[in-house]
VMD Tcl script that draws the C-alpha trace (Angstrom):
set ca {
  {-98.13 111.66 -49.43}
  {-96.72 114.85 -48.34}
  {-96.74 115.73 -44.23}
  {-99.33 118.24 -44.73}
  {-101.48 115.25 -45.71}
  {-100.50 113.26 -42.83}
  {-103.29 113.95 -40.98}
  {-104.25 115.54 -37.25}
  {-102.04 114.72 -34.43}
  {-102.68 111.80 -32.37}
  {-104.92 110.26 -35.50}
  {-106.66 106.68 -34.70}
  {-104.00 104.86 -36.60}
  {-101.02 106.31 -34.42}
  {-103.27 104.92 -31.51}
  {-103.75 101.45 -33.40}
  {-99.94 101.24 -34.35}
  {-98.98 102.19 -30.75}
  {-101.30 99.40 -29.41}
  {-99.55 96.74 -31.83}
  {-96.19 97.99 -30.31}
  {-97.23 97.31 -26.86}
  {-98.95 93.65 -27.63}
  {-95.71 91.57 -27.80}
  {-94.91 88.71 -30.12}
  {-92.86 86.22 -29.62}
  {-89.34 87.61 -31.50}
  {-90.18 90.59 -28.97}
  {-90.65 88.97 -25.86}
  {-87.42 90.55 -24.30}
  {-88.56 94.19 -25.21}
  {-92.03 93.11 -23.62}
  {-89.95 92.07 -20.67}
  {-88.38 94.95 -19.91}
  {-92.01 97.01 -20.66}
  {-93.40 94.84 -17.68}
  {-90.59 95.55 -15.65}
  {-90.84 99.05 -16.17}
  {-94.60 98.88 -15.55}
  {-94.12 96.85 -12.46}
  {-91.39 99.56 -10.82}
  {-93.66 102.43 -11.53}
  {-96.76 101.01 -9.89}
  {-94.61 99.74 -6.86}
  {-92.95 103.05 -6.68}
  {-95.96 105.02 -6.55}
  {-98.08 102.80 -4.17}
  {-94.75 103.00 -1.85}
  {-94.46 106.41 -2.18}
  {-98.35 107.18 -1.35}
  {-98.33 104.35 1.53}
  {-95.15 105.59 3.11}
  {-96.38 109.15 3.07}
  {-99.80 108.31 4.16}
  {-98.48 106.54 7.01}
  {-96.07 109.16 8.36}
  {-98.62 111.65 8.31}
  {-100.94 109.28 10.35}
  {-98.49 108.88 12.51}
  {-97.57 112.45 12.87}
  {-101.37 113.46 13.13}
  {-102.23 110.86 15.86}
  {-99.29 112.22 17.86}
  {-99.99 115.76 17.61}
  {-103.69 114.84 18.51}
  {-102.87 112.81 21.44}
  {-100.06 114.95 22.79}
  {-102.32 118.14 22.17}
  {-105.01 116.07 23.56}
  {-103.88 115.84 26.91}
  {-101.36 118.40 27.29}
  {-102.44 122.21 26.85}
  {-101.82 124.20 23.79}
  {-100.29 127.02 25.68}
  {-98.88 126.80 29.34}
  {-98.58 129.62 31.60}
  {-96.31 129.34 34.62}
  {-95.42 131.81 37.21}
  {-92.53 134.26 37.07}
  {-91.35 136.02 40.68}
  {-94.06 134.71 42.60}
  {-95.96 131.52 43.54}
  {-99.03 130.84 41.41}
  {-101.26 131.25 44.29}
  {-104.02 133.49 42.58}
  {-104.62 130.55 39.83}
  {-108.53 130.82 39.88}
  {-108.88 134.11 38.88}
  {-105.71 133.89 36.25}
  {-107.61 130.86 34.95}
  {-110.83 132.69 34.92}
  {-109.90 135.84 32.83}
  {-107.37 133.66 30.66}
  {-110.35 131.25 29.45}
  {-112.32 134.70 28.72}
  {-110.10 135.23 26.12}
  {-111.68 135.11 22.49}
  {-110.66 131.61 21.07}
  {-109.41 129.99 24.33}
  {-111.79 126.77 25.00}
  {-111.07 126.59 28.63}
  {-107.82 127.32 31.08}
  {-107.20 124.32 33.51}
  {-104.97 124.83 36.40}
  {-102.89 121.58 37.59}
  {-100.39 120.37 40.09}
  {-97.72 118.29 38.65}
  {-94.99 115.89 40.14}
  {-93.02 112.81 39.53}
  {-93.56 109.76 41.83}
  {-93.03 106.09 42.03}
  {-96.09 104.14 41.49}
  {-96.54 100.95 42.76}
  {-99.28 97.87 43.06}
  {-99.18 94.02 43.85}
  {-97.23 93.23 40.59}
  {-94.76 95.77 40.15}
  {-93.64 99.54 40.68}
  {-92.98 102.12 37.63}
  {-92.27 105.66 37.29}
  {-95.70 107.83 36.97}
  {-96.33 111.67 36.39}
  {-99.08 112.62 38.69}
  {-101.41 115.42 37.45}
  {-103.67 116.94 39.79}
  {-106.82 118.69 38.16}
  {-110.65 119.14 38.93}
  {-112.87 116.76 37.70}
  {-114.87 119.23 35.42}
  {-111.63 120.05 33.86}
  {-110.72 116.61 33.46}
  {-113.99 115.89 31.70}
  {-113.23 118.39 29.35}
  {-110.29 116.39 27.97}
  {-111.83 114.47 25.49}
  {-109.11 111.78 25.23}
  {-109.32 111.04 28.85}
  {-113.09 111.38 29.61}
  {-114.15 110.03 26.23}
  {-111.67 106.63 26.78}
  {-112.61 105.33 30.34}
  {-112.74 101.59 29.78}
  {-113.64 100.71 33.62}
  {-115.16 103.24 36.40}
  {-116.18 106.67 36.08}
  {-115.16 110.15 36.84}
  {-118.45 111.20 38.30}
  {-116.86 111.03 41.92}
  {-113.45 111.70 40.93}
  {-113.11 114.93 43.27}
  {-114.93 113.29 45.92}
  {-113.76 109.85 45.99}
  {-109.96 110.65 46.47}
  {-109.04 108.22 44.09}
  {-106.72 107.95 41.24}
  {-107.66 107.75 37.20}
  {-104.60 106.01 35.41}
  {-104.01 104.26 31.98}
  {-104.88 100.90 31.08}
  {-101.32 99.74 30.24}
  {-100.35 100.97 33.60}
  {-102.97 99.31 35.34}
  {-101.60 96.07 33.31}
  {-98.23 96.56 34.51}
  {-98.99 97.06 38.26}
  {-101.69 94.60 38.65}
  {-104.32 96.58 39.70}
  {-107.97 96.85 38.53}
  {-111.05 99.17 39.50}
  {-110.98 99.17 43.37}
  {-107.59 98.14 43.72}
  {-105.07 100.37 45.30}
  {-101.66 102.05 44.09}
  {-99.24 103.29 46.48}
  {-97.45 106.58 45.42}
  {-93.86 107.53 46.56}
  {-92.92 111.15 46.26}
  {-89.15 111.47 46.89}
  {-89.55 115.10 47.76}
  {-90.99 114.64 51.27}
  {-90.63 115.83 54.67}
  {-87.71 117.05 56.23}
  {-86.46 115.56 59.66}
  {-83.81 115.54 61.41}
  {-82.45 112.14 60.16}
  {-83.09 113.79 56.11}
  {-85.92 113.79 53.96}
  {-88.09 110.87 54.13}
  {-90.07 110.33 51.04}
  {-94.16 111.19 50.81}
  {-95.90 107.53 50.44}
  {-99.66 107.35 50.28}
  {-102.04 104.83 48.70}
  {-105.56 105.78 46.70}
  {-108.01 103.53 45.08}
  {-108.37 103.49 41.64}
  {-111.62 105.12 40.60}
  {-111.05 104.89 36.59}
  {-109.07 103.50 34.17}
  {-108.57 104.99 30.48}
  {-106.97 104.18 27.39}
  {-105.97 107.03 25.00}
  {-104.14 104.61 22.65}
  {-100.66 106.06 22.97}
  {-98.74 103.76 24.95}
  {-96.69 106.60 26.82}
  {-99.30 108.43 28.21}
  {-101.45 104.96 29.02}
  {-98.32 103.61 30.91}
  {-97.43 107.05 32.49}
  {-100.12 109.39 33.66}
  {-102.03 109.18 36.96}
  {-104.84 111.65 37.39}
  {-105.58 113.05 41.01}
  {-108.10 115.29 42.32}
  {-106.73 118.89 42.61}
  {-107.28 119.33 46.22}
  {-105.65 116.05 47.18}
  {-102.54 116.39 44.69}
  {-101.79 119.66 46.80}
  {-101.76 117.90 49.91}
  {-99.89 114.96 48.71}
  {-97.35 117.16 46.89}
  {-97.66 119.99 49.93}
  {-98.57 122.55 48.09}
  {-101.92 123.53 49.66}
  {-102.26 127.24 47.96}
  {-100.42 127.07 44.67}
  {-100.63 125.02 41.60}
  {-97.75 124.01 39.04}
  {-98.94 125.70 35.92}
  {-101.99 126.63 33.81}
  {-102.66 124.37 30.89}
  {-104.65 126.47 28.13}
  {-106.48 125.06 25.32}
  {-107.33 127.08 22.07}
  {-109.69 126.38 19.30}
  {-107.00 126.61 16.56}
  {-103.85 125.09 17.69}
  {-101.94 126.76 14.46}
  {-102.88 130.14 16.10}
  {-101.12 129.91 19.27}
  {-98.49 132.74 18.18}
  {-101.30 135.23 17.74}
  {-102.81 133.95 20.86}
  {-99.75 134.21 23.09}
  {-99.69 138.10 23.90}
  {-103.85 137.97 24.53}
  {-103.31 135.17 26.87}
  {-100.10 137.38 28.58}
  {-102.02 140.17 29.16}
  {-105.40 138.45 30.52}
  {-103.08 136.98 33.31}
  {-102.42 140.64 34.71}
  {-99.40 139.27 36.61}
  {-95.42 137.93 35.49}
  {-96.06 134.79 33.55}
  {-93.77 132.52 31.04}
  {-95.78 131.20 28.34}
  {-94.72 128.25 25.98}
  {-96.59 126.67 23.36}
  {-96.75 123.16 21.93}
  {-94.63 123.99 18.94}
  {-91.96 125.10 21.31}
  {-91.90 122.30 23.81}
  {-92.01 119.84 21.12}
  {-89.73 121.34 18.41}
  {-87.30 118.75 18.17}
  {-89.33 115.65 17.98}
  {-91.89 117.12 14.97}
  {-89.05 118.74 13.15}
  {-87.23 115.25 12.96}
  {-90.68 113.83 11.63}
  {-90.56 116.22 9.11}
  {-86.70 115.66 8.17}
  {-87.60 111.89 8.29}
  {-90.54 112.47 6.20}
  {-89.04 114.51 3.36}
  {-86.01 112.32 3.34}
  {-88.19 109.20 2.67}
  {-89.93 111.13 -0.11}
  {-86.32 111.79 -2.16}
  {-85.13 108.19 -1.43}
  {-88.39 106.79 -2.58}
  {-88.66 108.62 -5.71}
  {-85.92 106.87 -6.63}
  {-87.72 103.96 -7.36}
  {-89.96 105.55 -9.94}
  {-86.76 107.14 -11.40}
  {-85.31 103.85 -11.84}
  {-88.62 102.57 -13.57}
  {-88.54 105.63 -15.71}
  {-84.84 104.85 -17.09}
  {-86.39 101.13 -18.07}
  {-88.77 102.89 -19.93}
  {-85.88 104.62 -21.58}
  {-83.86 101.37 -22.38}
  {-86.91 99.27 -23.42}
  {-88.17 102.21 -25.82}
  {-84.94 102.27 -27.36}
  {-84.68 98.79 -27.70}
  {-88.25 98.77 -29.54}
  {-87.23 101.83 -32.01}
  {-84.02 99.80 -33.13}
  {-86.11 96.47 -33.63}
  {-88.69 98.52 -35.53}
  {-86.21 100.35 -37.72}
  {-87.76 98.68 -41.24}
  {-91.27 99.37 -39.97}
  {-90.40 103.09 -39.54}
  {-88.59 103.19 -42.86}
  {-91.57 101.63 -45.02}
  {-94.27 104.14 -42.91}
  {-92.01 107.01 -43.61}
  {-91.96 106.09 -47.04}
  {-95.71 105.69 -47.29}
  {-95.89 109.19 -46.09}
  {-96.24 109.21 -42.35}
  {-94.58 112.21 -41.20}
  {-91.94 112.84 -38.29}
  {-94.55 113.91 -36.12}
  {-96.35 110.98 -36.69}
  {-93.78 108.37 -35.96}
  {-92.84 110.61 -32.85}
  {-96.26 110.60 -31.25}
  {-96.80 106.68 -32.32}
  {-93.56 105.97 -29.99}
  {-94.60 108.83 -27.36}
  {-97.93 107.10 -26.97}
  {-96.20 103.54 -26.52}
  {-93.71 104.54 -23.58}
  {-96.38 107.24 -21.89}
  {-98.85 104.42 -22.07}
  {-96.71 102.14 -19.77}
  {-96.13 104.86 -17.48}
  {-99.91 105.91 -17.26}
  {-100.70 102.37 -16.53}
  {-98.38 101.49 -14.05}
  {-98.98 105.16 -12.19}
  {-102.76 104.32 -12.21}
  {-102.05 100.71 -11.22}
  {-99.73 102.05 -8.18}
  {-102.48 104.82 -7.24}
  {-105.04 102.21 -6.78}
  {-102.69 99.68 -5.09}
  {-101.32 102.45 -2.43}
  {-105.16 103.63 -1.66}
  {-106.25 99.91 -1.18}
  {-103.15 99.32 1.14}
  {-103.70 102.46 3.01}
  {-107.45 101.51 3.81}
  {-106.26 98.55 5.00}
  {-103.25 99.12 6.75}
  {-104.00 98.08 10.30}
  {-105.65 94.88 9.15}
  {-102.70 94.52 7.09}
  {-100.28 94.68 9.82}
  {-102.15 92.59 11.98}
  {-102.14 89.50 9.55}
  {-98.33 90.23 8.47}
  {-98.04 89.80 12.50}
  {-100.02 86.78 12.53}
  {-98.21 85.20 9.97}
  {-94.83 85.69 11.21}
  {-95.43 85.68 14.68}
  {-94.01 88.75 15.49}
  {-95.26 91.89 16.78}
  {-94.96 94.79 13.91}
  {-95.17 98.46 15.16}
  {-94.74 97.87 18.49}
  {-96.81 100.31 20.67}
  {-93.60 100.58 23.07}
  {-91.54 101.58 20.37}
  {-93.92 103.71 18.30}
  {-96.18 104.88 20.91}
  {-99.45 104.34 19.39}
  {-101.55 101.22 19.65}
  {-102.73 101.09 16.17}
  {-100.91 101.68 12.53}
  {-102.31 105.10 11.23}
  {-102.54 106.22 7.70}
  {-103.71 109.99 6.43}
  {-103.87 110.09 2.85}
  {-103.94 113.55 1.91}
  {-104.87 114.83 -1.60}
  {-102.33 117.22 -2.31}
  {-99.31 115.02 -1.79}
  {-101.12 112.37 -3.40}
  {-101.66 114.56 -6.53}
  {-97.75 115.45 -6.31}
  {-96.91 111.36 -6.37}
  {-99.10 110.96 -9.56}
  {-98.34 113.82 -11.20}
  {-94.55 113.36 -10.74}
  {-94.67 109.39 -11.86}
  {-96.57 110.77 -15.01}
  {-93.88 113.53 -15.73}
  {-91.06 111.23 -15.21}
  {-92.87 108.70 -17.77}
  {-93.29 111.33 -20.50}
  {-89.93 112.76 -20.01}
  {-88.41 108.92 -20.21}
  {-90.44 108.48 -23.58}
  {-88.88 111.81 -25.15}
  {-85.65 110.63 -26.24}
  {-86.87 107.27 -27.71}
  {-89.69 109.00 -29.55}
  {-87.38 111.17 -31.00}
  {-84.63 109.08 -32.12}
  {-87.56 107.42 -33.95}
  {-88.68 110.30 -35.88}
  {-85.16 111.21 -36.63}
  {-84.73 107.63 -38.37}
  {-83.41 108.11 -41.90}
  {-85.52 105.98 -44.02}
  {-82.68 105.32 -46.33}
  {-80.16 103.98 -43.77}
  {-82.90 101.69 -42.29}
  {-83.80 99.98 -45.50}
  {-80.07 99.78 -46.91}
  {-79.29 96.52 -45.59}
  {-82.54 94.68 -45.90}
}
mol new
graphics top color blue
foreach p $ca { graphics top sphere $p radius 0.5 }
foreach p [lrange $ca 0 end-1] q [lrange $ca 1 end] { graphics top cylinder $p $q radius 0.2 }
display resetview
């Protein structure tokens, strides 16, 4: 039979022959073991890439949501003169298209103490109406209420701070500011106690153990700044457009101001996360690459073992293209099956990553993903379609490339040389 009569590409007999080569027999067990390792390597490589990238995306997304949920997308600070006209400035900024609201605040560091211990804290004085607009605080109240925040002269603290200080709703927390009154004997710290009127749980340990919210007027009295605020937090509809919004906010302020956005304040942190994410992707890609190399070795051994079969097929009229496609199908099937299995495994783990973390923590009696180290109380996973498609496409491409050389060697095999010593 001539090559012209060999049949169309990827004919049924080519698929049948490739399927037979994938099914091991006793004397080909070692080749099947290599194929099994290749399948497992690609599956684990794809699954690991999907899981790690999803967890890192979730970690970045959760941190971004927490940071921007309690801090302004832009912070407006006064230049040359104190920010005593904060009310009209905040009203003008709030009227800029794209701005959700502007929140004047007073901020200062203190030592917060309770019956059990004392800890450093960041006091932020805000109005009750503005605090109610912070969804991460107003929507996570675990005890108490913000209804009487302005009139009760109390504080709203995080759950972790309440546990550390040993206080509950209605108990008193003592705040000590090092910037106190200047006397003839020196500077005396400013000390005052406040009842706990609300306890919130943002879910980010750094904030739940640090922030103390005071009514704006009370914070001004405590820090001895009755007529001014520290700065104005500006929240916008699209945080990624702060660069465009900056000039509009500066014009609306109608006074000398310094405006910084969330990207400037957190540039080092999020740049480090991005670098780590890219490096992890490159390192974990090596797992898939090693598995693809296993495909090359397994297919090369299969071609050598099937030399007599290839020669017989060639003498019966099978074209070089048919032999090439048979071994392409054989090798690619391992890569495709491993990629699909890895994709499914990665999705299953990502969808149940928090439950898996809790189970492993229970099994090993250790705390994995400690909130004190990683800031978040839950292990997040955010599967992004474009990244998942990239991982799957890369694994398939490497698998196909790994089969090209062994298949080409099989197609170039001379039947005379293969049968000479048979």
